[in-house]
FIZAGU-648008 format. One record per residue (C-alpha): chain; residue number from 1; y, z, x; residue in three letters. Coordinates in pm, 1 decimal. Each point is the difference from the previous one (the first is absolute). Layout:
BEGIN
+-------+-----+----------+----------+----------+-----+
! chain !   n !        y !        z !        x ! res !
+-------+-----+----------+----------+----------+-----+
!     A ! NUM !        Y !        Z !        X ! ALA !
...
+-------+-----+----------+----------+----------+-----+
# end
This chain:
BEGIN
+-------+-----+----------+----------+----------+-----+
! chain !   n !        y !        z !        x ! res !
+-------+-----+----------+----------+----------+-----+
!     A !   1 !   -166.0 !   3621.0 !  17543.4 ! MET !
!     A !   2 !      0.0 !    361.1 !   -112.7 ! THR !
!     A !   3 !   -202.0 !    296.7 !    111.1 ! LEU !
!     A !   4 !      4.6 !    310.3 !   -214.7 ! SER !
!     A !   5 !   -139.7 !    336.6 !    100.8 ! SER !
!     A !   6 !    -63.8 !     95.3 !   -362.0 ! ASP !
!     A !   7 !   -198.0 !   -178.5 !   -273.5 ! ALA !
!     A !   8 !    183.4 !   -126.1 !   -309.3 ! PRO !
!     A !   9 !     54.9 !    259.1 !   -270.6 ! ARG !
!     A !  10 !     55.0 !    -42.2 !   -369.6 ! THR !
!     A !  11 !    238.0 !    285.0 !    -73.8 ! GLU !
!     A !  12 !    373.1 !    -44.5 !     52.8 ! THR !
!     A !  13 !    187.8 !    299.8 !    129.8 ! ARG !
!     A !  14 !    256.3 !    -13.7 !    278.4 ! PHE !
!     A !  15 !    -44.6 !    370.7 !     58.7 ! LEU !
!     A !  16 !   -160.9 !    202.7 !    274.8 ! TYR !
!     A !  17 !    -76.0 !    366.9 !     10.0 ! THR !
!     A !  18 !    106.9 !    202.8 !    298.0 ! GLY !
!     A !  19 !    319.6 !    -80.2 !    187.1 ! GLN !
!     A !  20 !    250.2 !   -156.6 !   -238.0 ! SER !
!     A !  21 !    152.8 !   -333.8 !     92.5 ! LEU !
!     A !  22 !    349.7 !   -120.6 !    -70.1 ! THR !
!     A !  23 !     52.4 !   -343.5 !   -150.8 ! ARG !
!     A !  24 !    272.7 !   -113.9 !    239.0 ! SER !
!     A !  25 !    -38.3 !   -214.8 !    314.7 ! PRO !
!     A !  26 !   -116.5 !    202.1 !    299.2 ! ILE !
!     A !  27 !    106.5 !    -75.2 !    355.2 ! GLN !
!     A !  28 !   -277.5 !     75.1 !    249.4 ! LEU !
!     A !  29 !    141.9 !    214.1 !    281.6 ! PRO !
!     A !  30 !     40.0 !   -177.9 !    332.5 ! GLY !
!     A !  31 !    -50.8 !   -346.7 !   -151.2 ! THR !
!     A !  32 !    190.9 !   -271.9 !   -182.8 ! ALA !
!     A !  33 !   -273.1 !     12.3 !   -263.8 ! CYS !
!     A !  34 !     70.8 !     85.0 !   -364.0 ! THR !
!     A !  35 !   -263.7 !     95.5 !   -255.0 ! ILE !
!     A !  36 !    106.5 !   -124.6 !   -343.4 ! VAL !
!     A !  37 !   -132.7 !    114.4 !   -339.8 ! PRO !
!     A !  38 !   -117.1 !   -220.3 !   -287.6 ! ARG !
!     A !  39 !     13.6 !   -344.1 !    166.1 ! VAL !
!     A !  40 !   -134.1 !   -290.3 !   -206.1 ! SER !
!     A !  41 !   -287.3 !   -178.8 !    174.4 ! LEU !
!     A !  42 !    -11.2 !   -308.3 !   -223.0 ! ALA !
!     A !  43 !    231.0 !   -202.2 !    225.5 ! ASN !
!     A !  44 !   -193.8 !    113.2 !    307.6 ! LEU !
!     A !  45 !   -332.3 !   -146.8 !   -116.2 ! THR !
!     A !  46 !   -110.1 !   -361.5 !    -31.8 ! SER !
!     A !  47 !   -117.6 !     61.9 !   -360.4 ! PHE !
!     A !  48 !    354.1 !    117.4 !    -90.5 ! ARG !
!     A !  49 !   -139.9 !    282.9 !   -212.8 ! VAL !
!     A !  50 !    -37.8 !    373.9 !     36.9 ! GLY !
!     A !  51 !    187.2 !    321.8 !    -53.8 ! GLY !
!     A !  52 !    198.3 !    212.7 !    244.5 ! PRO !
!     A !  53 !    -99.3 !    183.9 !    311.5 ! ALA !
!     A !  54 !     64.7 !    369.2 !    -48.6 ! GLU !
!     A !  55 !    135.9 !     -0.4 !    355.6 ! TRP !
!     A !  56 !     59.4 !   -304.1 !    219.3 ! TYR !
!     A !  57 !     84.8 !    -49.9 !    365.7 ! VAL !
!     A !  58 !     21.5 !   -306.1 !    227.7 ! ALA !
!     A !  59 !     -9.5 !    120.2 !    362.5 ! PRO !
!     A !  60 !    111.7 !   -226.9 !    283.0 ! ARG !
!     A !  61 !   -207.5 !    154.0 !    278.3 ! SER !
!     A !  62 !   -328.5 !    178.7 !     58.9 ! ILE !
!     A !  63 !    195.9 !    320.4 !     58.9 ! GLU !
!     A !  64 !    157.3 !    -30.1 !   -343.6 ! GLU !
!     A !  65 !   -344.1 !    -64.3 !   -147.6 ! MET !
!     A !  66 !   -123.4 !    320.5 !    161.8 ! GLN !
!     A !  67 !    297.2 !    191.9 !   -139.4 ! ALA !
!     A !  68 !    -60.4 !   -143.9 !   -347.5 ! SER !
!     A !  69 !   -366.1 !     92.2 !     14.4 ! LEU !
!     A !  70 !     83.2 !    354.7 !    108.9 ! ALA !
!     A !  71 !    251.2 !     35.7 !   -285.4 ! TRP !
!     A !  72 !   -260.9 !    -98.7 !   -258.4 ! ALA !
!     A !  73 !   -272.8 !    216.1 !    147.2 ! GLN !
!     A !  74 !    225.7 !    304.9 !      8.6 ! ALA !
!     A !  75 !     30.1 !    -38.2 !   -377.4 ! ARG !
!     A !  76 !   -367.1 !    -91.7 !    -61.4 ! SER !
!     A !  77 !     99.2 !   -341.4 !   -136.7 ! LEU !
!     A !  78 !   -241.5 !   -294.7 !     -9.3 ! PRO !
!     A !  79 !     99.8 !   -294.6 !    220.6 ! ILE !
!     A !  80 !    -12.5 !   -371.3 !    -75.7 ! THR !
!     A !  81 !     65.5 !   -263.0 !    266.5 ! LEU !
!     A !  82 !    171.1 !   -313.2 !   -132.1 ! LEU !
!     A !  83 !      0.6 !   -318.5 !    204.8 ! GLY !
!     A !  84 !    114.5 !   -336.0 !   -133.5 ! ALA !
!     A !  85 !   -101.2 !    105.0 !   -352.0 ! GLY !
!     A !  86 !   -257.5 !   -277.3 !    -32.1 ! SER !
!     A !  87 !   -360.8 !     48.7 !   -102.5 ! ASN !
!     A !  88 !     75.1 !    302.9 !   -215.6 ! LEU !
!     A !  89 !     70.1 !    105.4 !   -354.7 ! LEU !
!     A !  90 !    230.0 !    299.0 !    -51.0 ! VAL !
!     A !  91 !    -38.9 !    187.4 !   -328.3 ! GLY !
!     A !  92 !    281.7 !    -14.8 !   -256.3 ! ASP !
!     A !  93 !     56.5 !    374.3 !     30.0 ! ARG !
!     A !  94 !     51.8 !     -7.0 !    374.5 ! GLY !
!     A !  95 !   -138.7 !    178.0 !    303.8 ! ILE !
!     A !  96 !      3.4 !    373.3 !     58.3 ! LEU !
!     A !  97 !     95.9 !    138.6 !    340.4 ! GLY !
!     A !  98 !    164.0 !   -186.6 !    286.9 ! LEU !
!     A !  99 !    -21.0 !   -378.1 !     35.0 ! THR !
!     A ! 100 !     60.3 !   -106.8 !    360.1 ! ILE !
!     A ! 101 !    103.0 !   -366.1 !     31.2 ! ALA !
!     A ! 102 !    -55.3 !   -183.3 !    328.8 ! THR !
!     A ! 103 !    238.2 !   -285.9 !    -86.4 ! ARG !
!     A ! 104 !    239.5 !     92.2 !    284.7 ! HIS !
!     A ! 105 !   -272.3 !     44.0 !    265.9 ! LEU !
!     A ! 106 !     20.3 !   -354.9 !    137.8 ! ARG !
!     A ! 107 !    -12.7 !     21.1 !    377.4 ! HIS !
!     A ! 108 !   -222.6 !   -257.2 !    175.0 ! SER !
!     A ! 109 !    -77.9 !    -97.8 !    357.8 ! GLN !
!     A ! 110 !   -169.2 !   -320.7 !    120.5 ! PHE !
!     A ! 111 !   -157.1 !     13.7 !    346.7 ! ASN !
!     A ! 112 !    -81.4 !   -305.8 !    210.4 ! GLU !
!     A ! 113 !   -374.8 !     63.5 !    -20.0 ! ASP !
!     A ! 114 !     -9.4 !    -51.0 !   -376.2 ! GLY !
!     A ! 115 !     29.5 !    363.1 !    -99.6 ! ILE !
!     A ! 116 !    223.9 !     97.1 !   -292.0 ! ILE !
!     A ! 117 !     97.7 !    361.1 !    -65.1 ! THR !
!     A ! 118 !    187.0 !     48.5 !   -325.9 ! ALA !
!     A ! 119 !    104.2 !    274.2 !   -239.5 ! SER !
!     A ! 120 !   -165.5 !     52.1 !   -336.6 ! ALA !
!     A ! 121 !    284.8 !   -154.8 !   -198.8 ! GLY !
!     A ! 122 !     -4.9 !   -337.4 !    176.4 ! GLU !
!     A ! 123 !    -80.8 !   -276.7 !   -252.8 ! PRO !
!     A ! 124 !   -329.8 !   -160.6 !     95.7 ! LEU !
!     A ! 125 !    126.4 !   -347.5 !    -89.4 ! ALA !
!     A ! 126 !    293.6 !     35.9 !    239.7 ! ARG !
!     A ! 127 !   -233.7 !    100.5 !    282.7 ! LEU !
!     A ! 128 !   -208.2 !   -309.4 !    -80.0 ! ALA !
!     A ! 129 !    300.1 !   -234.5 !     28.7 ! TRP !
!     A ! 130 !    131.9 !    165.0 !    315.4 ! ARG !
!     A ! 131 !   -343.8 !    -33.1 !    158.3 ! SER !
!     A ! 132 !    -32.0 !   -364.9 !   -103.2 ! ALA !
!     A ! 133 !    337.1 !    -82.5 !    155.0 ! LYS !
!     A ! 134 !   -137.6 !    129.2 !    329.9 ! ARG !
!     A ! 135 !   -315.7 !   -206.5 !    -31.1 ! GLY !
!     A ! 136 !   -212.7 !    313.0 !    -44.0 ! TRP !
!     A ! 137 !   -313.8 !    -39.6 !   -208.6 ! ARG !
!     A ! 138 !   -151.1 !    266.1 !   -221.0 ! GLY !
!     A ! 139 !    241.9 !     63.8 !   -285.9 ! LEU !
!     A ! 140 !     25.0 !   -344.6 !   -157.5 ! GLU !
!     A ! 141 !   -189.9 !    136.9 !   -301.5 ! TRP !
!     A ! 142 !    253.1 !    278.5 !    -58.0 ! ALA !
!     A ! 143 !    303.7 !   -213.4 !    -83.7 ! VAL !
!     A ! 144 !    -49.7 !     34.7 !   -375.4 ! GLY !
!     A ! 145 !    -83.8 !    372.0 !     -3.1 ! ILE !
!     A ! 146 !    291.2 !    184.6 !   -167.4 ! PRO !
!     A ! 147 !    -79.8 !    344.1 !    144.2 ! GLY !
!     A ! 148 !    111.0 !    199.5 !    301.3 ! SER !
!     A ! 149 !   -197.3 !     57.6 !    319.5 ! LEU !
!     A ! 150 !    -81.0 !    363.6 !    -79.1 ! GLY !
!     A ! 151 !   -140.8 !    -77.8 !   -341.2 ! GLY !
!     A ! 152 !   -188.8 !   -296.0 !    142.3 ! SER !
!     A ! 153 !   -179.9 !    230.5 !    241.3 ! VAL !
!     A ! 154 !    -87.6 !    248.6 !   -274.9 ! VAL !
!     A ! 155 !   -150.8 !   -265.8 !   -228.3 ! MET !
!     A ! 156 !   -117.7 !   -242.1 !    271.1 ! ASN !
!     A ! 157 !    206.8 !   -281.5 !   -146.0 ! ALA !
!     A ! 158 !   -135.5 !   -347.8 !     45.1 ! GLY !
!     A ! 159 !     -5.1 !   -365.3 !   -105.2 ! ALA !
!     A ! 160 !   -159.0 !   -327.8 !    107.9 ! HIS !
!     A ! 161 !   -308.5 !    188.0 !    126.4 ! ARG !
!     A ! 162 !    204.1 !    210.9 !    241.7 ! SER !
!     A ! 163 !    130.6 !    356.4 !    -19.9 ! CYS !
!     A ! 164 !    194.6 !    268.1 !    184.2 ! ILE !
!     A ! 165 !   -320.0 !    154.8 !    135.6 ! ALA !
!     A ! 166 !    -52.7 !   -317.2 !    206.1 ! ASP !
!     A ! 167 !    326.0 !     59.9 !    188.4 ! ARG !
!     A ! 168 !     62.0 !    375.2 !      6.8 ! LEU !
!     A ! 169 !    -12.7 !    175.0 !    336.7 ! LEU !
!     A ! 170 !    113.2 !    339.8 !   -124.8 ! GLU !
!     A ! 171 !    212.9 !    171.0 !   -259.8 ! ALA !
!     A ! 172 !    219.5 !    307.4 !     25.1 ! VAL !
!     A ! 173 !    -33.4 !    240.4 !   -291.2 ! VAL !
!     A ! 174 !    200.8 !    304.0 !    -99.4 ! LEU !
!     A ! 175 !   -233.1 !    289.8 !    -73.0 ! ASN !
!     A ! 176 !     69.5 !    257.1 !   -275.0 ! PRO !
!     A ! 177 !     94.5 !    254.8 !    268.1 ! ASP !
!     A ! 178 !    275.1 !   -230.5 !    130.2 ! GLY !
!     A ! 179 !   -180.3 !   -113.6 !    316.0 ! THR !
!     A ! 180 !    -48.8 !   -363.4 !     98.1 ! LEU !
!     A ! 181 !   -341.5 !   -145.4 !     78.3 ! GLU !
!     A ! 182 !   -123.6 !   -338.0 !    124.0 ! CYS !
!     A ! 183 !   -303.6 !   -130.7 !   -186.6 ! VAL !
!     A ! 184 !   -222.4 !   -296.3 !     83.7 ! THR !
!     A ! 185 !   -144.2 !   -263.8 !   -234.8 ! PRO !
!     A ! 186 !   -340.1 !    166.3 !     37.4 ! GLU !
!     A ! 187 !    143.8 !    331.4 !   -119.6 ! GLU !
!     A ! 188 !    159.9 !   -172.3 !   -298.5 ! LEU !
!     A ! 189 !   -338.8 !   -130.5 !   -122.6 ! CYS !
!     A ! 190 !    141.7 !   -327.9 !   -127.7 ! PHE !
!     A ! 191 !   -179.7 !   -196.4 !   -269.4 ! SER !
!     A ! 192 !    108.7 !   -249.3 !   -265.5 ! TYR !
!     A ! 193 !    350.0 !    103.4 !   -115.1 ! ARG !
!     A ! 194 !    -44.6 !    362.2 !     97.8 ! THR !
!     A ! 195 !      1.6 !    252.1 !    283.4 ! SER !
!     A ! 196 !    -57.1 !    371.0 !     48.1 ! SER !
!     A ! 197 !    375.8 !     50.2 !    -49.7 ! LEU !
!     A ! 198 !    -26.0 !    -69.0 !   -372.8 ! GLN !
!     A ! 199 !      5.2 !    333.5 !   -176.4 ! GLY !
!     A ! 200 !     85.8 !    165.3 !    332.4 ! ASP !
!     A ! 201 !    304.5 !    218.4 !     60.8 ! LYS !
!     A ! 202 !     80.6 !   -166.3 !    333.0 ! ARG !
!     A ! 203 !    300.4 !   -235.8 !     -7.8 ! LEU !
!     A ! 204 !     15.1 !   -319.5 !    208.1 ! VAL !
!     A ! 205 !    326.4 !    -19.5 !    196.4 ! VAL !
!     A ! 206 !    -77.6 !   -273.2 !    255.8 ! GLU !
!     A ! 207 !   -265.8 !   -255.8 !     90.8 ! ALA !
!     A ! 208 !    -85.3 !   -217.0 !    300.4 ! THR !
!     A ! 209 !   -153.6 !   -344.9 !    -42.6 ! LEU !
!     A ! 210 !   -161.1 !   -233.7 !    252.9 ! GLN !
!     A ! 211 !     74.7 !   -370.1 !    -51.4 ! LEU !
!     A ! 212 !    -86.9 !   -309.7 !    204.3 ! GLN !
!     A ! 213 !    302.8 !   -123.5 !    195.9 ! PRO !
!     A ! 214 !     38.2 !   -339.5 !    162.6 ! GLY !
!     A ! 215 !    -63.8 !   -220.3 !   -302.1 ! GLY !
!     A ! 216 !    194.5 !   -308.9 !    -95.7 ! ASP !
!     A ! 217 !    308.4 !    126.7 !   -181.4 ! ARG !
!     A ! 218 !     32.9 !   -295.5 !   -236.4 ! GLU !
!     A ! 219 !   -369.2 !      7.5 !    -87.7 ! GLU !
!     A ! 220 !     -4.3 !    373.7 !    -73.8 ! VAL !
!     A ! 221 !    315.9 !    -24.7 !   -210.6 ! MET !
!     A ! 222 !   -146.4 !   -296.5 !   -190.2 ! ALA !
!     A ! 223 !   -317.7 !    193.4 !    -81.4 ! GLN !
!     A ! 224 !    203.1 !    302.2 !   -105.5 ! THR !
!     A ! 225 !    209.1 !   -217.3 !   -230.5 ! ASN !
!     A ! 226 !   -310.9 !   -165.9 !   -146.8 ! ARG !
!     A ! 227 !   -138.8 !    341.6 !    -84.9 ! ASN !
!     A ! 228 !    325.0 !     96.8 !   -170.9 ! LEU !
!     A ! 229 !     18.5 !   -321.9 !   -200.4 ! GLN !
!     A ! 230 !   -362.4 !     40.2 !   -108.6 ! HIS !
!     A ! 231 !     72.1 !    347.5 !   -135.7 ! ARG !
!     A ! 232 !    306.8 !   -125.6 !   -183.9 ! LYS !
!     A ! 233 !   -199.1 !   -279.3 !   -162.2 ! LYS !
!     A ! 234 !   -296.8 !    214.4 !   -102.2 ! THR !
!     A ! 235 !    163.8 !    333.5 !    -80.7 ! GLN !
!     A ! 236 !    285.5 !     86.2 !   -238.9 ! PRO !
!     A ! 237 !    313.3 !    107.4 !    184.6 ! TYR !
!     A ! 238 !    250.1 !    -64.4 !   -279.1 ! HIS !
!     A ! 239 !    -46.7 !    336.5 !   -177.5 ! LEU !
!     A ! 240 !    -53.9 !    358.2 !    120.8 ! PRO !
!     A ! 241 !   -358.7 !     88.6 !     90.0 ! SER !
!     A ! 242 !   -196.0 !    207.5 !    249.8 ! CYS !
!     A ! 243 !   -197.0 !   -290.0 !    144.0 ! GLY !
!     A ! 244 !   -374.3 !      0.4 !    -59.7 ! SER !
!     A ! 245 !    -90.6 !    272.7 !   -247.6 ! VAL !
!     A ! 246 !   -374.8 !     22.5 !     65.6 ! PHE !
!     A ! 247 !   -217.0 !    -10.2 !    308.2 ! ARG !
!     A ! 248 !   -221.9 !   -305.6 !     20.4 ! ASN !
!     A ! 249 !   -365.6 !     73.1 !    -75.5 ! PRO !
!     A ! 250 !   -283.0 !   -226.1 !    112.7 ! LYS !
!     A ! 251 !    -94.7 !   -274.7 !    -49.1 ! PRO !
!     A ! 252 !    301.0 !   -104.9 !   -212.1 ! HIS !
!     A ! 253 !    364.2 !    106.4 !     47.3 ! PRO !
!     A ! 254 !    162.2 !    216.2 !   -264.7 ! ALA !
!     A ! 255 !    239.4 !   -273.6 !   -110.6 ! GLY !
!     A ! 256 !   -287.7 !   -237.4 !    -78.9 ! TRP !
!     A ! 257 !   -186.5 !    263.3 !   -202.4 ! LEU !
!     A ! 258 !    311.9 !     79.7 !   -202.8 ! ILE !
!     A ! 259 !     88.7 !   -366.4 !    -53.0 ! GLU !
!     A ! 260 !   -349.1 !    -81.3 !   -133.8 ! GLN !
!     A ! 261 !     57.5 !    253.2 !   -278.5 ! LEU !
!     A ! 262 !    311.3 !   -183.0 !   -116.3 ! GLY !
!     A ! 263 !    229.8 !    288.9 !     88.2 ! LEU !
!     A ! 264 !    274.2 !   -202.7 !    167.4 ! LYS !
!     A ! 265 !    316.3 !     62.8 !   -196.9 ! GLY !
!     A ! 266 !   -142.5 !    306.6 !   -177.6 ! TYR !
!     A ! 267 !    283.8 !    246.0 !    -56.0 ! GLN !
!     A ! 268 !     48.7 !    366.8 !    -83.6 ! ILE !
!     A ! 269 !    361.6 !     95.9 !    -54.4 ! GLY !
!     A ! 270 !    198.0 !   -158.4 !    281.6 ! GLY !
!     A ! 271 !   -300.2 !    -35.8 !    232.9 ! ALA !
!     A ! 272 !   -191.2 !   -327.4 !     24.9 ! GLN !
!     A ! 273 !   -299.5 !   -139.3 !    188.4 ! VAL !
!     A ! 274 !    153.2 !   -284.0 !    200.5 ! ALA !
!     A ! 275 !    -72.7 !   -361.4 !    -95.3 ! HIS !
!     A ! 276 !     11.4 !   -114.1 !    362.2 ! ARG !
!     A ! 277 !   -238.5 !    262.7 !    139.2 ! HIS !
!     A ! 278 !   -203.2 !    228.7 !   -225.1 ! ALA !
!     A ! 279 !    -16.2 !    282.0 !    257.7 ! ASN !
!     A ! 280 !    375.8 !     47.9 !    -39.7 ! PHE !
!     A ! 281 !    166.4 !    204.2 !   -272.8 ! ILE !
!     A ! 282 !    365.4 !    -84.6 !    -58.2 ! LEU !
!     A ! 283 !    289.6 !    203.4 !   -130.4 ! ASN !
!     A ! 284 !    120.9 !   -279.5 !   -225.9 ! CYS !
!     A ! 285 !    207.3 !    184.3 !   -259.7 ! ASP !
!     A ! 286 !    130.7 !    342.5 !    105.3 ! ARG !
!     A ! 287 !   -351.9 !    142.4 !     26.2 ! ALA !
!     A ! 288 !    -71.4 !    368.6 !     23.2 ! LYS !
!     A ! 289 !   -250.6 !    141.6 !    245.1 ! ALA !
!     A ! 290 !   -219.5 !     97.2 !   -294.1 ! ARG !
!     A ! 291 !     -8.5 !   -366.3 !   -113.5 ! ASP !
!     A ! 292 !   -127.4 !   -105.6 !    341.1 ! ILE !
!     A ! 293 !   -251.8 !    285.0 !     15.8 ! LEU !
!     A ! 294 !   -135.8 !    -85.7 !   -345.9 ! GLN !
!     A ! 295 !    -33.3 !   -364.5 !    101.5 ! LEU !
!     A ! 296 !   -188.1 !    100.5 !    316.9 ! ILE !
!     A ! 297 !   -243.2 !    204.0 !   -210.8 ! HIS !
!     A ! 298 !    -39.1 !   -284.9 !   -250.8 ! HIS !
!     A ! 299 !    -91.2 !   -248.4 !    273.0 ! VAL !
!     A ! 300 !   -244.7 !    246.1 !    155.8 ! GLN !
!     A ! 301 !   -171.7 !     56.6 !   -335.3 ! GLU !
!     A ! 302 !    -33.9 !   -373.0 !    -72.5 ! LYS !
!     A ! 303 !   -141.3 !    -76.2 !    345.0 ! VAL !
!     A ! 304 !   -237.3 !    295.5 !    -17.9 ! GLU !
!     A ! 305 !   -126.6 !   -107.9 !   -341.7 ! HIS !
!     A ! 306 !    -47.6 !   -368.6 !     83.4 ! HIS !
!     A ! 307 !    -94.7 !      2.0 !    367.9 ! TRP !
!     A ! 308 !   -143.5 !    351.7 !     41.9 ! SER !
!     A ! 309 !    238.1 !     43.5 !    291.9 ! LEU !
!     A ! 310 !    256.8 !    268.9 !     64.0 ! THR !
!     A ! 311 !    334.0 !   -125.5 !    127.2 ! LEU !
!     A ! 312 !    155.3 !    255.6 !    232.6 ! HIS !
!     A ! 313 !    382.3 !      0.2 !     11.0 ! PRO !
!     A ! 314 !    167.1 !    -92.5 !    324.5 ! GLU !
!     A ! 315 !    331.2 !    121.9 !   -143.5 ! VAL !
!     A ! 316 !     62.4 !    373.0 !     50.2 ! LYS !
!     A ! 317 !     90.4 !    215.1 !   -299.5 ! LEU !
!     A ! 318 !    234.7 !    287.5 !     72.6 ! ILE !
!     A ! 319 !    219.3 !    236.6 !   -194.7 ! GLY !
!     A ! 320 !     11.5 !    115.9 !   -360.1 ! GLU !
!     A ! 321 !   -129.0 !   -244.2 !   -262.6 ! PHE !
+-------+-----+----------+----------+----------+-----+
# end
C-alpha cells in the first residue's frame, strides 16, 4: 500500500525552486540511513511498472523515519509512503519528492492474550500465518493479502467478509511535525476499503491488533490454508497485478459487471483484463503505467454506459503519468 501526501501531477520536472539539491546519495546525520536519488520503483511494486522516485529512503526504525521526514520537510519536498507496493499504480515518469519505504520496518510482538503489535512494514500474510500457528483466530482471511500492515490500516484491507477494522486496537502515526500519536479505530473512521488516513499526511508506523487466542491450532491453520487456496484458484497470481482494481459496488461485484460486458482478455498495450477474474488487470507483456491507466478508464466507461454505475478504483494512482 502507498500513501502520498500530494495528488498525482501531469508535468514531469525533477526540479524544485529554493534550496538546491545535489544528485548524490545523502547520509542522514546520526543514522545509518541513506537517501538515494532516482531509484526505480518498478521492481518495488506488484504491478512491476512505474518510473523513479526522485529521492528514496528505506529506514529501519521509527527514529530514522522521523529523520527522513525532517529532511524532506526542510526542503519542502512532498512525501510518499511506500509499503509492499501492492494496490498502487506508479506513473511512468516517477514520483517527485521523497519516497519513504517501510520494507525494513518489520518488528512484531505476540502477547499471550492475543495481542499483536507490529511495525508498518510487516507483511500481513506473514502475520496471518504466524497467528494461525499459535491457534489464534482473526486473521485467517488475510493470508492472501499481498500488502503490508501499515498500508492495510490505511485502506482497511479485507477479504472473506472480514477486514483490519475488525481487529485493530490502535495505530501509531507519525505526524508532519515529527511527533508520534496513537489513534483509535473510531478516530480512523473506517469504512469499506478506506479510512481517514487516505489523503492524510500522517504516516502509519505501527499497529496493534486483537485476535482470539486459544483456538485449535490445526483447525485455524486449515482454515487459513483453505482461504489461500481459494484465492489462488479464483484470482490470477501468475502475472504482475495490483489485486482487485475496483471497489465492489452493490448489488453485484465489480468483476461480475465487467465479465458480463465481455471484457475478459481485453488488452491495451501490455495491460490485460484477466481471464480468471475480471476485476484484475495484468501486466502481461511489459506494460507501461499508461497502458494500465487507459485500460482502467476503458472499463469504467463501458460499465458506466451499460450499467449506469461508476466503478471507483481501489488501486491508488500516484506519481507523474
